[in-house]
C-alpha positions as CSV (number, residue, x, y, z in Angstrom):
1,M,46.1,-129.4,6.2
2,L,49.4,-129.8,4.4
3,T,51.2,-133.1,5.4
4,S,54.8,-131.9,3.9
5,A,56.7,-128.9,3.0
6,P,55.7,-127.3,-0.1
7,Q,58.3,-127.9,-3.1
8,G,59.1,-126.1,-6.3
9,S,59.3,-122.5,-6.6
10,V,58.3,-119.9,-4.3
11,A,55.1,-119.1,-6.6
12,D,54.4,-122.7,-6.4
13,R,54.6,-123.0,-2.7
14,L,52.6,-119.9,-2.3
15,E,49.7,-121.8,-4.2
16,A,50.2,-124.9,-2.5
17,V,49.9,-123.5,1.2
18,L,47.1,-120.8,0.3
19,P,44.3,-123.1,1.2
20,H,45.6,-124.1,4.5
21,L,46.6,-120.5,6.0
22,A,45.3,-118.5,8.9
23,S,43.6,-115.0,7.7
24,Q,46.6,-113.3,8.3
25,E,48.9,-115.3,6.9
26,R,46.7,-115.6,3.8
27,R,46.8,-111.8,3.7
28,A,50.4,-111.7,3.5
29,A,50.7,-114.5,1.1
30,L,48.4,-113.1,-1.0
31,H,50.3,-109.6,-1.2
32,L,53.4,-111.6,-1.9
33,R,51.8,-113.3,-5.2
34,A,50.4,-110.2,-6.4
35,H,53.6,-108.2,-6.7
36,Y,55.7,-111.3,-7.7
37,P,58.7,-111.8,-7.3
38,V,59.7,-108.0,-6.3
39,A,57.7,-107.7,-2.8
40,G,59.8,-110.8,-1.6
41,L,62.9,-108.9,-2.1
42,D,62.2,-105.8,0.1
43,S,63.0,-105.9,3.8
44,L,60.7,-107.9,6.2
45,A,59.5,-104.8,7.9
46,R,58.4,-103.2,4.6
47,V,56.8,-106.7,3.4
48,A,54.6,-106.8,6.6
49,R,53.7,-103.1,6.4
50,A,52.6,-103.2,2.8
51,A,50.4,-106.6,3.5
52,G,49.0,-104.8,7.0
53,V,50.0,-107.6,9.2
54,S,53.2,-107.9,11.4
55,P,56.6,-109.1,10.7
56,Q,55.8,-112.2,12.9
57,T,53.4,-113.1,10.5
58,V,55.4,-112.9,7.6
59,L,58.1,-115.1,9.4
60,R,55.4,-117.6,9.9
61,L,54.2,-117.7,6.3
62,T,57.9,-117.9,5.4
63,A,58.3,-121.3,7.6
64,R,55.0,-122.8,6.1
65,L,56.5,-122.0,2.9
66,G,59.5,-124.4,3.8
67,F,62.1,-121.9,4.0
68,E,64.2,-121.8,7.7
69,G,64.3,-117.9,7.4
70,Y,63.2,-114.7,5.2
71,R,66.8,-114.7,4.0
72,D,66.4,-118.2,2.6
73,L,63.1,-117.2,0.6
74,Q,64.8,-114.0,-0.7
75,D,67.8,-116.3,-1.8
76,A,65.3,-118.5,-3.7
77,L,63.4,-115.6,-5.6
78,R,67.0,-114.2,-6.3
79,R,67.6,-117.6,-8.0
80,E,64.2,-117.6,-9.8
81,L,65.1,-114.2,-11.5
82,A,68.4,-115.2,-12.2
83,T,67.6,-118.3,-14.0
84,G,64.4,-116.5,-15.8
85,A,67.3,-114.1,-17.3
86,Q,69.8,-116.5,-18.3
87,T,71.2,-116.3,-22.1
88,P,71.3,-119.1,-24.2
89,L,74.8,-119.1,-23.6
90,A,74.5,-119.4,-19.9
91,R,71.8,-122.0,-20.2
92,L,74.1,-123.8,-22.6
93,A,77.0,-123.8,-20.1
94,A,74.5,-125.0,-17.1
95,T,73.7,-128.2,-19.0
96,G,77.4,-129.5,-18.9
97,P,78.6,-132.3,-20.9
98,V,76.5,-135.1,-22.3
99,A,77.0,-138.7,-21.1
100,A,78.4,-140.7,-23.8
101,D,75.8,-143.3,-23.1
102,S,72.9,-141.1,-23.0
103,D,70.0,-140.8,-25.6
104,W,70.0,-137.1,-26.0
105,L,67.1,-137.1,-28.4
106,D,64.9,-138.7,-26.2
107,A,65.5,-137.0,-23.1
108,F,65.0,-133.8,-25.5
109,G,61.6,-135.4,-26.7
110,R,60.3,-136.5,-23.3
111,Q,60.9,-133.0,-22.1
112,V,58.8,-131.4,-24.8
113,C,56.2,-133.9,-24.1
114,R,56.0,-133.3,-20.8
115,N,55.7,-129.6,-21.4
116,V,52.6,-130.2,-23.7
117,E,51.2,-132.5,-21.1
118,G,51.8,-129.9,-18.4
119,T,49.8,-127.3,-20.4
120,F,47.0,-129.2,-21.6
121,G,46.4,-130.3,-17.9
122,G,46.9,-127.3,-16.1
123,V,45.4,-124.6,-18.3
124,L,42.4,-123.2,-17.1
125,R,39.3,-124.2,-19.0
126,T,37.5,-120.9,-18.3
127,E,40.4,-118.8,-19.5
128,F,40.8,-120.8,-22.5
129,E,37.3,-120.7,-23.6
130,A,36.8,-117.0,-22.7
131,A,39.5,-116.4,-25.3
132,A,38.1,-118.7,-27.8
133,V,34.6,-116.6,-27.5
134,A,36.3,-113.6,-27.8
135,L,38.3,-114.3,-31.0
136,A,34.9,-115.9,-32.4
137,D,33.3,-112.7,-32.1
138,R,33.5,-111.5,-35.7
139,K,32.3,-108.1,-34.9
140,R,35.5,-107.5,-32.8
141,T,38.9,-106.8,-34.6
142,V,41.6,-108.7,-33.8
143,A,45.8,-107.7,-33.5
144,V,48.1,-110.3,-33.0
145,I,51.7,-109.3,-31.8
146,G,54.8,-111.7,-30.8
147,G,58.4,-111.1,-29.8
148,R,61.9,-111.9,-30.8
149,F,61.2,-115.9,-31.5
150,T,57.6,-115.9,-30.9
151,H,56.5,-113.6,-33.9
152,S,56.4,-117.1,-36.0
153,L,53.9,-118.1,-33.8
154,A,52.1,-114.7,-33.7
155,G,52.0,-115.2,-37.8
156,L,50.5,-118.8,-37.8
157,L,47.7,-117.5,-35.5
158,V,47.1,-114.8,-37.9
159,R,47.1,-117.0,-41.1
160,H,44.7,-119.7,-39.9
161,L,42.3,-117.0,-38.1
162,S,42.4,-114.8,-41.1
163,I,41.1,-117.9,-42.9
164,V,38.0,-118.3,-40.9
165,R,37.4,-114.5,-40.0
166,E,37.6,-111.1,-40.9
167,D,39.6,-108.2,-39.3
168,V,42.7,-110.2,-38.2
169,H,45.9,-108.3,-38.3
170,E,49.8,-109.1,-37.6
171,I,51.4,-106.1,-35.5
172,T,54.7,-106.1,-37.3
173,G,57.6,-103.8,-38.3
174,P,60.0,-101.7,-36.0
175,T,58.6,-100.8,-32.1
176,V,58.2,-96.9,-33.0
177,A,55.4,-97.7,-35.3
178,W,53.6,-100.0,-33.3
179,S,51.7,-96.4,-31.9
180,D,50.4,-96.2,-35.0
181,R,48.5,-99.2,-34.6
182,L,47.3,-98.6,-31.0
183,I,45.2,-95.7,-32.6
184,D,42.4,-97.8,-33.3
185,V,42.7,-100.1,-30.5
186,G,39.4,-100.2,-28.2
187,R,36.7,-102.1,-26.5
188,R,35.9,-103.8,-29.6
189,T,39.6,-105.0,-30.2
190,V,41.0,-108.3,-29.3
191,I,45.1,-108.2,-28.9
192,V,46.8,-111.3,-28.9
193,A,50.0,-111.7,-27.7
194,Y,53.1,-114.0,-27.0
195,D,55.6,-113.0,-24.5
196,I,58.2,-115.4,-22.8
197,R,60.8,-115.4,-20.3
198,R,63.7,-112.4,-21.2
199,Y,60.2,-110.5,-21.6
200,Q,60.1,-108.1,-24.0
201,A,60.1,-104.3,-22.6
202,D,58.3,-103.0,-25.8
203,V,55.7,-105.8,-26.0
204,L,54.6,-104.8,-22.4
205,R,54.3,-101.3,-23.3
206,F,52.2,-102.0,-26.0
207,L,50.0,-104.1,-23.8
208,A,50.1,-101.4,-21.3
209,A,48.8,-99.1,-23.8
210,A,45.9,-101.3,-25.1
211,A,44.9,-102.5,-21.3
212,D,44.3,-98.5,-20.8
213,Q,42.1,-98.2,-24.2
214,R,39.9,-101.0,-22.9
215,A,41.1,-103.9,-25.4
216,T,40.7,-107.4,-24.2
217,I,44.0,-109.3,-23.9
218,V,44.6,-112.4,-24.6
219,L,48.2,-113.6,-23.6
220,F,50.2,-116.7,-24.1
221,T,52.9,-116.7,-22.1
222,D,55.3,-119.2,-19.8
223,D,54.6,-118.3,-16.2
224,P,51.4,-117.3,-14.3
225,M,53.8,-114.3,-12.8
226,A,54.9,-113.2,-15.9
227,P,54.7,-109.5,-16.3
228,G,52.2,-109.3,-19.0
229,C,49.5,-111.3,-16.8
230,R,48.7,-108.1,-15.3
231,F,47.7,-106.3,-18.3
232,A,45.8,-109.5,-19.8
233,S,42.4,-110.2,-19.8
234,H,43.0,-113.8,-20.5
235,S,46.1,-115.9,-19.6
236,L,47.1,-119.1,-21.3
237,I,50.2,-120.6,-19.7
238,A,52.8,-123.3,-21.4
239,P,56.0,-123.9,-20.3
240,V,59.2,-123.5,-22.5
241,K,61.6,-125.8,-20.4
242,S,64.0,-127.3,-22.9
243,R,66.9,-129.8,-22.6
244,G,69.0,-127.7,-24.8
245,A,70.3,-124.3,-24.8
246,W,67.1,-122.6,-26.4
247,D,63.5,-122.4,-24.9
248,S,61.0,-124.9,-26.4
249,L,57.9,-123.4,-28.1
250,S,56.4,-126.8,-28.9
251,A,53.8,-126.4,-26.1
252,L,52.8,-123.0,-27.0
253,L,52.3,-124.0,-30.6
254,A,50.1,-126.7,-29.7
255,L,48.1,-124.5,-27.3
256,S,47.8,-122.2,-30.1
257,E,46.7,-124.9,-32.5
258,A,44.1,-125.6,-30.1
259,L,42.6,-122.1,-29.6
260,M,42.6,-121.8,-33.2
261,A,40.5,-125.2,-33.6
262,R,38.0,-124.0,-30.7
263,T,37.6,-120.5,-32.5
264,T,36.6,-122.0,-35.9
265,D,34.4,-124.6,-34.1
266,L,32.9,-121.3,-32.4
267,I,32.2,-119.2,-35.7
268,G,30.4,-122.6,-36.9
269,E,28.6,-122.3,-40.6
270,E,30.2,-118.9,-41.1
271,A,33.4,-120.5,-40.7
272,A,32.5,-123.4,-43.2
273,E,31.1,-121.0,-45.8
274,R,34.1,-118.9,-45.7
275,L,36.4,-121.7,-46.2
276,A,33.8,-122.9,-49.1
277,R,34.6,-119.6,-50.9
278,L,38.0,-119.7,-50.1
279,E,38.4,-123.1,-51.8
280,Q,36.3,-121.6,-55.0
281,L,39.0,-118.9,-55.1
282,R,41.9,-120.9,-54.8
283,A,40.7,-123.3,-57.5
284,R,40.2,-120.1,-59.8
285,M,43.8,-119.0,-59.4
286,I,44.9,-122.4,-60.5
287,D,42.8,-122.9,-63.5
288,P,41.2,-119.3,-64.7
289,T,38.6,-120.8,-66.9
290,L,37.0,-122.0,-63.9
């Protein structure tokens, strides 16, 4: 039984109270979690009806989440949405001036370290291992896609995976051309996608189409409630919080490197043989007499 009111985001609070709820309250909580955050912005009566519970049950759940009333819960959700959609300019303004006696670089570094530690401490091992197993299956084709900034991570993953296995492709170019890449996507395709807050509509549409075509989707994102998670077979979560105006990709990079390393381990001897052949080819390119 919880001894104090839960803290953090509404999603964090839902996860904290779920094991301690009565059946009807749990039903309401699962509805809010499944349709987060949109469901909680609806009226009390409509949330209750959609969850199949009474309005009083929703109010009891609201209290268990640490809110005085349903409107307070909705206000918290609106603040979360506003924060998640902030532009770099808005975030820069929100940080305010830096104190003259503060060590800005140390504060920035400590936040990055917290991101990485939180990622490796919180990532679900079953999700991570299943993603690595899918990527290590050389009978399957791999396609990797990223967003405006995360395309750099997508490119790095492609370059590493291409060294240890065949049929790894990066999806680049204008969105209108992505449909050309979808034509061959199916059950034997693994899509790896990067999509973080200010989530891109074109990436989400691509994932929706790939899911419809039965592809396995490995999603790197920053929140377990990110919109792409509903299409993902395996979600790998890494926070992007930063001391400055820009999101930090450090934790996403670290998690990507871990997935690359684990995939290489699972491929095993075939990866070692491929690496040996590659070294021979590189040597020949440097010295054609070899």
